[in-house]
VEXTOR-758225 format. One line per 5 residues: number of its first residue (from 1); their letters; for each residue x, y, z of N, C-alpha, C. Coordinates in steps of 0.1 Angstrom, whole numbers. Last residue first. Layout:
NUM) a) X,Y,Z,X,Y,Z,X,Y,Z ~ ...;
end
This chain:
196) xxxxx) 120,311,93,110,307,83,111,316,71 ~ 148,300,110,141,311,105,132,306,93 ~ 147,276,136,150,279,122,142,291,118 ~ 159,258,165,152,268,158,156,271,144 ~ 156,238,194,162,240,181,153,250,174;
191) xxxxx) 160,234,230,152,239,218,162,241,206 ~ 160,206,251,168,215,243,160,220,231 ~ 147,200,282,143,200,268,151,211,260 ~ 151,181,311,155,193,303,152,190,289 ~ 122,170,330,133,166,321,137,179,313;
186) xxxxx) 110,164,362,111,173,351,124,170,343 ~ 91,134,369,103,142,371,104,152,359 ~ 66,115,386,71,123,375,83,131,379 ~ 73,84,403,68,98,403,74,105,391 ~ 82,59,398,69,60,405,64,74,405;
181) xxxxx) 96,42,368,96,52,379,82,53,386 ~ 93,26,346,101,21,358,101,30,370 ~ 93,52,323,91,38,326,99,34,338 ~ 87,85,338,96,75,330,91,61,333 ~ 63,109,335,67,97,343,75,88,333;
176) xxxxx) 72,143,331,65,131,328,70,120,336 ~ 76,178,327,75,167,336,67,155,329 ~ 101,199,312,87,193,312,87,180,320 ~ 118,228,306,117,216,314,102,212,314 ~ 140,242,281,128,242,289,128,229,298;
171) xxxxx) 167,262,271,163,249,277,150,251,284 ~ 190,276,256,176,278,255,170,264,258 ~ 217,272,256,211,278,268,196,279,267 ~ 219,274,221,226,271,234,220,279,245 ~ 199,261,200,201,274,206,206,272,220;
166) xxxxx) 207,242,172,205,241,186,208,255,192 ~ 190,248,141,202,249,149,198,249,164 ~ 178,235,110,176,239,124,189,239,131 ~ 180,226,84,183,240,87,180,245,101 ~ 180,200,79,167,207,77,169,222,79;
161) xxxxx) 204,193,89,202,192,74,190,200,70 ~ 198,194,116,207,204,110,206,204,95 ~ 182,171,118,176,184,121,185,195,115 ~ 201,151,112,188,152,104,183,166,105 ~ 219,154,133,223,156,119,211,158,109;
156) xxxxx) 203,148,156,209,161,154,213,164,139 ~ 192,124,164,186,130,152,192,144,148 ~ 215,98,175,206,110,177,202,116,164 ~ 213,64,175,219,75,167,210,87,169 ~ 221,36,195,213,48,193,220,59,185;
151) xxxxx) 232,12,201,232,16,187,224,29,184 ~ 229,9,228,242,10,223,243,15,209 ~ 202,28,244,207,17,235,221,19,229 ~ 200,37,277,204,42,264,209,30,255 ~ 195,30,303,186,25,293,189,30,279;
146) xxxxx) 215,43,319,215,28,318,205,23,307 ~ 232,71,306,219,66,311,219,50,309 ~ 255,84,298,257,72,306,244,66,312 ~ 246,108,287,252,97,278,253,84,285 ~ 214,120,299,229,118,301,234,106,292;
141) xxxxx) 192,136,276,195,125,286,210,124,287 ~ 169,160,267,184,158,270,185,147,280 ~ 143,160,243,148,157,256,163,155,257 ~ 138,188,222,141,174,223,147,172,237 ~ 117,211,205,126,208,215,127,192,216;
136) xxxxx) 114,236,179,109,224,185,119,221,196 ~ 103,263,158,111,257,169,105,244,173 ~ 104,288,133,99,275,138,108,270,148 ~ 99,324,129,108,312,133,99,300,136 ~ 81,343,122,95,344,118,103,332,120;
131) xxxxx) 48,346,112,57,338,120,71,339,114 ~ 30,358,95,34,364,107,44,357,116 ~ 11,330,81,17,343,81,20,349,94 ~ 0,306,73,-7,314,83,-2,328,83 ~ 20,298,55,7,301,50,-1,309,60;
126) xxxxx) 41,292,73,42,303,63,29,307,58 ~ 29,270,87,33,282,94,34,294,85 ~ 27,252,66,15,256,73,18,269,80 ~ 54,248,59,44,254,49,32,259,56 ~ 62,235,82,68,247,78,59,255,68;
121) xxxxx) 46,212,80,45,221,92,51,234,89 ~ 55,200,56,41,204,58,39,214,69 ~ 83,195,62,78,203,50,64,208,52 ~ 82,178,84,88,191,85,83,200,74 ~ 70,155,73,64,161,85,69,176,86;
116) xxxxx) 88,149,52,75,154,49,68,161,61 ~ 109,140,68,111,152,60,97,158,56 ~ 97,117,78,102,127,87,103,140,80 ~ 94,101,55,82,107,61,86,118,71 ~ 114,88,43,112,102,39,100,109,46;
111) xxxxx) 117,63,53,110,64,40,108,78,36 ~ 126,58,78,136,57,67,130,58,53 ~ 99,40,94,110,50,94,119,47,82 ~ 79,22,97,77,31,87,88,42,86 ~ 85,6,120,85,0,107,83,9,95;
106) xxxxx) 81,24,141,94,20,137,94,15,123 ~ 57,51,137,60,37,141,73,32,134 ~ 64,83,148,62,74,136,66,60,140 ~ 59,116,157,59,102,161,56,93,150 ~ 67,145,169,68,139,156,70,124,159;
101) xxxxx) 53,171,189,58,158,187,58,154,172 ~ 54,204,178,54,195,189,60,182,185 ~ 67,234,168,65,220,163,66,211,175 ~ 55,266,170,61,255,178,57,242,171 ~ 64,297,157,55,285,155,62,273,161;
96) xxxxx) 66,330,168,72,317,168,62,306,167 ~ 55,354,173,62,352,160,68,339,158 ~ 48,355,199,37,356,189,42,354,175 ~ 70,356,214,65,343,211,53,343,202 ~ 98,373,210,84,376,208,77,362,205;
91) xxxxx) 124,368,234,118,365,221,103,369,222 ~ 137,372,258,133,383,251,127,380,237 ~ 142,351,275,153,355,266,149,366,257 ~ 118,346,286,129,350,295,141,355,287 ~ 103,337,264,100,350,270,112,355,279;
86) xxxxx) 116,312,261,116,322,251,114,336,256 ~ 109,298,285,123,301,282,125,311,271 ~ 79,298,283,87,306,293,102,308,289 ~ 69,280,264,70,294,261,79,302,270 ~ 69,255,277,77,257,264,79,272,261;
81) xxxxx) 54,258,299,67,253,301,76,254,288 ~ 29,266,289,38,276,295,52,271,296 ~ 18,251,259,21,249,273,31,260,278 ~ 3,276,237,9,263,240,13,263,254 ~ -3,303,234,-14,293,237,-10,279,239;
76) xxxxx) 21,309,211,11,315,220,0,305,222 ~ 32,292,191,37,291,205,28,298,215 ~ 8,276,170,15,289,174,20,287,189 ~ 17,242,162,7,252,166,15,265,170 ~ 19,208,151,24,222,152,13,231,155;
71) xxxxx) 28,173,150,19,184,154,26,198,153 ~ 27,143,132,35,154,137,26,166,139 ~ 24,108,131,18,121,132,28,131,137 ~ 17,75,118,26,85,122,19,99,123 ~ -3,60,109,9,53,115,20,62,120;
66) xxxxx) -36,56,107,-26,66,109,-14,59,116 ~ -52,36,82,-46,37,95,-35,48,96 ~ -61,31,58,-70,39,66,-64,41,80 ~ -32,31,41,-46,26,40,-55,36,47 ~ -14,48,63,-12,36,55,-26,30,53;
61) xxxxx) -5,81,67,-16,72,67,-13,61,57 ~ 7,106,87,12,96,78,1,84,78 ~ -4,139,92,-6,125,95,1,117,83 ~ 0,167,110,4,161,97,4,146,100 ~ -22,189,125,-16,176,126,-12,171,112;
56) xxxxx) -21,223,136,-22,213,125,-16,200,130 ~ -35,254,148,-28,241,150,-31,232,138 ~ -49,277,147,-38,276,138,-30,263,139 ~ -58,279,180,-61,283,167,-48,283,158 ~ -61,251,201,-52,262,197,-55,266,182;
51) xxxxx) -75,229,207,-82,242,208,-74,254,204 ~ -57,208,206,-67,209,195,-75,222,196 ~ -41,212,229,-35,214,216,-46,216,205 ~ -60,203,248,-55,217,248,-49,221,235 ~ -62,177,240,-74,185,240,-70,200,240;
46) xxxxx) -38,166,245,-41,169,231,-54,177,230 ~ -38,165,274,-27,172,267,-32,176,253 ~ -61,150,280,-60,163,285,-50,171,277 ~ -54,125,267,-66,132,264,-66,147,268 ~ -31,118,281,-30,122,266,-43,129,262;
41) xxxxx) -40,111,306,-31,122,304,-31,127,290 ~ -55,88,298,-61,99,305,-53,112,304 ~ -37,71,286,-47,77,278,-54,89,285 ~ -4,75,298,-17,70,299,-27,78,290 ~ 32,67,295,20,75,293,7,68,295;
36) xxxxx) 61,68,302,51,59,307,38,66,306 ~ 88,74,281,75,79,286,65,68,289 ~ 113,75,270,110,66,281,97,69,288 ~ 128,92,252,118,97,261,114,88,273 ~ 147,83,234,152,88,247,141,93,256;
31) xxxxx) 135,50,240,146,59,242,145,70,231 ~ 99,45,239,113,42,236,123,53,240 ~ 75,58,244,80,48,254,94,44,252 ~ 69,73,222,76,79,233,80,70,244 ~ 53,54,207,67,59,203,75,65,214;
26) xxxxx) 30,49,224,38,39,218,52,43,215 ~ 19,75,231,22,65,241,32,54,236 ~ 17,86,205,25,92,215,29,82,226 ~ -2,69,193,11,70,188,21,76,198 ~ -25,75,209,-20,61,208,-5,61,203;
21) xxxxx) -29,102,203,-26,98,217,-20,84,217 ~ -34,101,175,-22,108,180,-18,104,194 ~ -58,87,176,-46,81,170,-33,88,174 ~ -74,107,188,-72,94,195,-60,86,189 ~ -72,128,168,-66,129,181,-65,116,189;
16) xxxxx) -85,128,143,-72,121,144,-66,121,159 ~ -108,143,146,-109,128,144,-96,121,146 ~ -96,168,147,-103,163,159,-104,148,158 ~ -87,171,121,-77,171,132,-84,164,144 ~ -111,171,107,-101,161,104,-91,159,115;
11) xxxxx) -122,195,117,-128,183,121,-119,171,118 ~ -91,214,115,-106,214,118,-111,200,122 ~ -66,196,96,-71,207,104,-86,205,107 ~ -39,178,86,-53,177,90,-56,189,99 ~ -18,171,58,-21,179,69,-36,178,73;
6) xxxxx) -4,139,49,-13,150,46,-16,158,59 ~ 10,113,31,12,122,42,4,134,39 ~ 4,78,25,2,92,21,4,101,34 ~ 18,49,12,16,57,24,14,72,20 ~ 3,23,-6,10,36,-6,7,44,7;
1) x) 8,-12,0,0,0,0,9,12,0;
end
């Protein structure tokens, strides 16, 4: 079957939210996120995202099944944990478009879908107008973490090829429950940015 990648907004976005929740729980359970997610938490998280004006889900669809998704929305109205580091450094968050998760089932990786996710989100931000930068963040884990796979290859080279740069010192913190843990802890999240 042919996999298609397409942006979803409005009612199409709303219909895709349960699939987004399922994918987040599945994909983020792996390194480096180690996320022990629940549907209850996911419902609350993505409901807030869905209410954000200008938000989009870019879905990778195999037949009728969503096998991957990437989200984006204006930084204004997104979680304060993500906006605060920008405000503290004097950025105008009304001009920044935030790229949230990009989750794709393992068996579909290496087919160019990650590039399509970025292409569609960047095009969406430009179409809305008024945004000067796109940004996303990635969790920072210690190199000696006991659950880090020996063959793990970070995505830094891919992001740099797309024109994104790590903004030194621009770090947010976000809480979640790691697999094997009993309480949530705040994780450092490194921001990357690109001029649109």
